[in-house]
C-alpha positions as CSV (number, residue, x, y, z in Angstrom):
1,M,-13.4,-73.8,11.7
2,R,-13.1,-76.4,9.0
3,K,-16.2,-78.6,8.5
4,A,-16.1,-81.9,6.7
5,A,-18.9,-83.8,5.1
6,G,-21.0,-85.4,7.8
7,A,-21.1,-88.9,6.2
8,A,-17.3,-89.1,5.8
9,M,-16.7,-87.9,9.4
10,A,-19.3,-90.3,10.8
11,G,-17.0,-93.2,9.8
12,A,-14.6,-92.2,12.5
13,G,-17.2,-93.2,15.1
14,A,-16.3,-96.8,14.9
15,E,-12.6,-96.0,15.5
16,V,-13.4,-93.7,18.5
17,G,-15.6,-96.4,20.0
18,A,-13.0,-99.1,19.6
19,V,-10.2,-96.9,21.0
20,L,-12.4,-95.8,23.9
21,G,-13.1,-99.4,24.7
22,G,-9.4,-100.3,24.8
23,Q,-9.6,-102.7,21.7
24,G,-7.4,-100.5,19.6
25,W,-7.7,-99.8,15.8
26,P,-5.4,-100.5,12.9
27,L,-3.2,-97.7,11.9
28,S,-4.1,-96.1,8.6
29,P,-1.5,-96.4,5.8
30,E,-2.9,-93.3,4.2
31,G,-1.3,-89.8,4.5
32,G,2.2,-89.9,6.0
33,G,2.6,-93.7,6.2
34,G,0.3,-94.2,9.2
35,Y,1.1,-91.0,11.1
36,D,0.0,-87.4,10.9
37,S,2.8,-85.8,12.8
38,A,6.5,-86.7,13.2
39,P,9.8,-85.1,14.2
40,L,11.8,-83.1,11.6
41,E,13.5,-86.3,10.4
42,P,11.3,-89.2,9.3
43,P,10.5,-91.6,12.3
44,E,12.8,-94.5,12.5
45,K,11.4,-98.0,12.8
46,A,11.5,-99.4,16.3
47,R,14.0,-102.3,16.6
48,L,13.8,-104.1,19.9
49,R,17.2,-104.2,21.7
50,R,18.7,-101.9,19.1
51,N,17.0,-98.5,19.4
52,T,14.3,-99.3,22.0
53,T,13.9,-101.4,25.1
54,Y,10.6,-102.7,26.5
55,I,10.4,-103.9,30.1
56,V,7.5,-105.9,31.5
57,L,6.8,-106.0,35.2
58,A,4.0,-107.8,37.1
59,V,2.3,-107.3,40.5
60,L,0.6,-110.5,41.7
61,L,-1.5,-110.5,44.8
62,N,-2.9,-113.5,46.7
63,E,-6.1,-113.7,48.8
64,K,-4.3,-112.1,51.7
65,S,-3.2,-109.2,49.5
66,E,0.4,-110.3,49.9
67,V,2.7,-109.5,46.9
68,L,4.7,-112.0,44.9
69,V,8.4,-111.1,45.0
70,M,11.6,-112.8,43.8
71,Q,15.2,-112.8,44.9
72,E,17.7,-111.6,42.4
73,A,20.5,-113.9,41.1
74,K,22.2,-111.1,39.0
75,R,25.7,-110.3,40.3
76,E,25.0,-106.5,40.6
77,C,22.0,-107.1,42.9
78,Y,22.5,-110.6,44.1
79,G,20.2,-111.5,47.0
80,A,18.0,-108.4,46.8
81,W,14.3,-108.7,46.3
82,Y,12.1,-107.3,43.5
83,L,8.9,-107.8,41.5
84,P,9.1,-110.2,38.6
85,A,10.3,-108.2,35.7
86,G,12.5,-108.3,32.6
87,R,13.2,-107.3,29.0
88,M,10.9,-108.3,26.2
89,E,12.5,-110.5,23.5
90,P,12.0,-110.2,19.7
91,R,8.8,-111.9,18.4
92,E,7.2,-111.7,21.9
93,T,3.9,-110.0,22.6
94,I,3.8,-107.8,25.7
95,V,1.5,-110.2,27.6
96,G,3.6,-113.2,26.5
97,A,6.8,-111.6,27.8
98,M,5.1,-110.8,31.1
99,R,3.9,-114.4,31.6
100,R,7.4,-115.7,30.7
101,E,9.2,-113.5,33.2
102,V,6.8,-114.4,36.0
103,Q,7.2,-118.1,35.4
104,E,11.0,-118.0,35.0
105,E,11.5,-115.9,38.1
106,T,8.8,-117.2,40.5
107,G,7.7,-120.6,39.2
108,L,4.1,-119.5,38.9
109,Q,1.9,-119.2,35.8
110,C,-0.4,-116.2,35.6
111,Q,-2.8,-114.3,33.6
112,P,-3.0,-110.5,33.3
113,V,-5.9,-108.6,34.9
114,T,-5.0,-105.1,33.5
115,L,-2.3,-102.8,32.5
116,L,-1.7,-100.7,35.7
117,A,0.7,-98.1,34.4
118,V,3.3,-97.3,31.7
119,E,6.6,-95.9,32.9
120,E,8.9,-94.3,30.4
121,R,12.2,-92.4,29.9
122,G,11.4,-91.6,26.3
123,P,10.7,-93.8,23.4
124,G,13.9,-95.7,23.9
125,W,12.9,-97.2,27.4
126,I,9.3,-98.2,28.2
127,R,8.1,-100.4,31.1
128,F,4.7,-102.0,31.1
129,V,3.3,-102.6,34.6
130,F,0.6,-105.3,35.0
131,L,-1.7,-106.4,37.7
132,A,-1.8,-110.2,37.2
133,Q,-3.2,-113.2,39.1
134,P,-1.7,-116.7,39.6
135,T,-3.2,-119.6,37.7
136,G,-0.9,-122.5,38.5
137,G,2.7,-123.6,39.3
138,T,4.6,-123.7,42.6
139,L,6.8,-121.1,44.2
140,K,10.4,-121.3,43.2
141,T,12.7,-122.5,46.1
142,L,16.4,-122.1,46.8
143,Q,16.9,-125.7,45.5
144,E,15.7,-124.5,42.1
145,A,17.8,-121.4,42.0
146,D,19.2,-120.5,38.5
147,G,20.4,-117.5,36.6
148,E,16.9,-116.0,36.5
149,S,16.4,-115.8,40.3
150,L,17.2,-117.5,43.6
151,Q,13.7,-118.0,45.0
152,A,10.2,-116.4,45.3
153,Q,7.8,-115.8,48.1
154,W,4.6,-114.0,49.1
155,W,5.4,-110.8,51.1
156,D,3.0,-108.8,53.3
157,R,5.3,-105.7,52.8
158,K,6.0,-105.6,56.5
159,T,7.7,-108.7,57.9
160,P,10.3,-109.8,57.4
161,A,12.0,-106.6,56.3
162,L,13.3,-107.5,52.9
163,K,16.3,-105.9,51.2
164,L,14.9,-104.5,48.1
165,R,16.8,-104.1,44.8
166,A,15.1,-100.6,44.5
167,R,12.2,-98.9,46.2
168,D,10.6,-97.9,42.9
169,I,8.4,-101.0,43.2
170,L,6.6,-99.8,46.4
171,P,4.3,-97.3,44.6
172,L,3.5,-100.0,42.1
173,M,2.4,-102.4,44.8
174,E,0.2,-99.6,46.3
175,L,-1.3,-99.0,42.8
176,A,-2.1,-102.7,42.5
177,L,-3.7,-102.8,45.9
178,Q,-5.8,-99.7,45.1
179,Y,-6.9,-101.2,41.8
180,K,-7.9,-104.4,43.5
181,A,-10.0,-102.5,46.1
182,S,-11.5,-100.0,43.7
183,P,-10.6,-100.2,40.0
184,G,-9.7,-96.7,38.7
185,H,-10.2,-97.7,35.1
186,P,-11.7,-100.6,33.1
187,P,-9.4,-103.5,32.5
188,V,-6.9,-102.6,29.7
189,L,-4.8,-105.2,27.9
190,P,-2.5,-104.6,24.9
191,S,-4.2,-105.1,21.5
192,E,-2.2,-107.3,19.0
193,L,-2.0,-104.8,16.2
194,P,1.2,-103.9,14.4
195,C,3.0,-100.6,14.5
196,P,6.4,-99.9,12.9
197,W,7.5,-97.1,15.2
198,V,6.7,-95.7,18.7
199,G,3.8,-93.4,18.5
200,Q,0.6,-92.0,20.0
201,R,-2.9,-91.9,18.7
202,L,-4.8,-88.9,20.2
203,L,-8.4,-88.8,21.3
204,L,-8.8,-85.1,21.9
205,V,-12.2,-84.0,23.2
206,F,-13.8,-80.6,23.4
207,A,-17.0,-80.3,25.5
208,G,-19.1,-77.3,24.6
209,S,-21.0,-75.2,27.1
210,G,-24.3,-76.5,25.7
211,G,-23.4,-80.1,26.3
212,E,-22.2,-80.9,22.8
213,L,-19.0,-82.8,22.2
214,W,-16.4,-82.6,19.5
215,V,-13.4,-84.8,18.7
216,L,-10.3,-83.8,16.7
217,L,-9.8,-85.8,13.5
218,A,-7.1,-85.9,10.8
219,V,-8.6,-85.5,7.4
220,A,-5.7,-85.2,4.9
221,G,-5.1,-87.8,2.3
222,G,-7.8,-90.3,3.2
223,A,-10.7,-91.2,5.4
224,P,-11.0,-89.1,8.6
225,H,-9.3,-90.7,11.6
226,L,-8.0,-90.0,15.0
227,P,-4.6,-88.2,14.5
228,V,-1.4,-90.2,15.1
229,A,2.0,-88.8,16.2
230,A,5.2,-90.7,15.7
231,S,8.1,-90.3,18.1
232,G,11.7,-90.1,17.0
233,L,14.2,-92.8,17.8
234,S,17.4,-91.2,16.6
235,P,20.1,-90.6,19.2
236,S,19.1,-86.9,19.5
237,E,15.5,-87.8,20.2
238,L,15.7,-90.7,22.5
239,G,15.9,-88.3,25.5
240,E,12.5,-86.8,24.7
241,R,9.6,-87.9,26.8
242,L,7.0,-90.2,25.3
243,L,4.2,-87.6,25.1
244,V,6.3,-85.0,23.3
245,G,4.9,-86.4,20.1
246,V,1.4,-85.6,21.3
247,H,2.3,-82.0,22.2
248,R,4.1,-81.6,18.8
249,L,0.9,-82.6,17.0
250,L,-1.2,-80.3,19.1
251,R,1.1,-77.3,18.3
252,R,0.6,-78.1,14.6
253,C,-3.2,-78.0,14.7
254,L,-4.3,-75.8,17.6
255,P,-4.0,-72.0,17.9
256,P,-1.6,-70.6,20.5
257,P,-2.8,-71.4,24.0
258,T,-4.2,-68.0,24.8
259,Q,-7.5,-69.2,26.2
260,A,-7.7,-72.9,25.9
261,S,-5.0,-75.6,26.5
262,A,-4.9,-79.4,26.0
263,R,-4.7,-81.6,29.0
264,V,-3.4,-85.2,28.6
265,R,-5.6,-87.5,30.8
266,G,-3.9,-90.9,30.3
267,L,-4.0,-94.0,28.2
268,L,-7.0,-95.8,26.8
269,G,-5.0,-98.6,25.4
270,V,-1.8,-100.0,23.8
271,Q,-1.2,-101.6,20.4
272,H,1.8,-103.9,19.7
273,L,2.5,-107.0,17.6
274,G,6.2,-107.9,17.6
275,K,6.1,-111.0,15.3
276,E,8.2,-109.4,12.6
277,P,11.4,-108.1,14.3
278,G,12.5,-104.8,12.8
279,Q,9.1,-104.3,11.0
280,S,6.5,-104.3,13.8
281,D,8.5,-103.8,17.0
282,G,6.8,-100.4,17.6
283,V,4.1,-99.5,20.0
284,C,1.1,-97.2,19.5
285,F,-0.3,-95.6,22.7
286,N,-3.9,-94.5,22.5
287,V,-4.0,-91.3,24.5
288,A,-7.0,-89.4,25.9
289,A,-6.8,-85.6,26.2
290,T,-9.3,-82.7,26.7
291,L,-9.2,-79.2,25.4
292,E,-10.0,-76.9,28.4
293,E,-10.5,-73.2,28.9
294,A,-8.1,-71.3,31.1
295,P,-9.2,-71.1,34.8
296,G,-11.7,-68.3,35.4
297,R,-12.9,-68.2,31.8
298,P,-16.4,-69.2,30.8
299,P,-16.8,-72.4,28.7
300,K,-17.3,-71.8,24.9
301,P,-20.1,-73.3,22.9
302,S,-17.8,-74.7,20.2
303,P,-14.1,-75.6,19.8
304,P,-11.6,-73.1,18.4
305,A,-10.6,-72.8,14.8
306,L,-7.7,-75.0,13.7
307,R,-4.5,-73.8,12.3
308,S,-4.1,-76.6,9.7
309,P,-6.6,-77.8,7.0
310,D,-5.2,-81.3,7.6
311,F,-7.4,-81.5,10.8
312,A,-11.1,-80.9,11.5
313,W,-13.5,-81.1,14.5
314,W,-16.1,-83.8,14.4
315,K,-19.3,-83.3,16.3
316,V,-20.3,-86.4,18.2
317,E,-24.0,-86.9,17.4
318,D,-24.4,-90.5,18.6
319,G,-25.9,-90.2,22.1
320,A,-24.5,-93.5,23.4
321,L,-20.9,-92.7,22.2
322,R,-21.2,-89.2,23.7
323,S,-22.2,-90.7,27.0
324,R,-19.3,-93.2,27.0
325,I,-16.8,-90.4,26.4
326,L,-18.3,-88.1,29.1
327,Q,-18.3,-91.0,31.6
328,R,-14.6,-91.8,31.1
329,L,-13.7,-88.1,31.4
330,S,-15.8,-87.5,34.5
331,Q,-14.4,-90.5,36.2
332,D,-10.8,-89.8,35.0
333,S,-10.5,-93.5,34.4
334,F,-7.3,-93.9,32.4
335,V,-4.0,-95.8,32.7
336,P,-1.4,-93.4,34.0
337,V,1.8,-92.6,32.2
338,C,4.7,-92.1,34.6
339,S,7.7,-90.2,33.3
């Protein structure tokens, strides 16, 4: 197992702490231009509405746990009901786009509570699902109907029986109600940090049998940091699922999965800053994963040797940071990725 100098590796503790807390961390320009693993062809920059589409969707609940829904004005689904949702526009932040869509389609202003889930069909189509709460405005009525929507109302999900545009929103309503009753993870909101492509930063943790903890770091070409995988946006790669980049990175640095395998747990956070169209339209997903022994095998005291000298295991010596990592893992408190 490759060992790096302790002082240099310790500098990664600040990054691990920030990512673990959902604040995000700037991408390093060192090494491969901010990423440590990429498809065979260099990753293409994300360009909103050209090679990638981001959708925002909000679930708002009132004091009666009723859900805010809007009636569609689009020709193809005219009169059907749905949650407020729509495409992000260039130069928008993710939260800014969500607020705009809610106000345009329902008449209400809102503020986000947390990111509930990320739904994806690959790097070319990503939907950010928020739990939000109303802060002002009045419900849109039929007299105010326009091209965005016909009207909005609070719905108890029982009566009256509404004609839904699609039933995919029902599990999202349940997810919001569950979070309101018992939050499954700390509140997570996007960090406004630029990323030129769609990618994933990986927090891969190995827990030793003696209670010690290791984190995988990239060490080639600069300061040790959490490894980052870029996704491809070429036509041949758009069909790949979002987390394919993570698995590609893992294959590069881990030995064949004879005894241990990596398990993706969920998202710790999201980074995006779309103020420079074509330059920073990308999104970096901060992903938590654990390296686990095969069922029936006893735990090992230390992580396996790595295949590439570009990566190294960092032993977490700080007790407070180790406790934070173990708590998140034991509670399985991560934002889910739905493919």
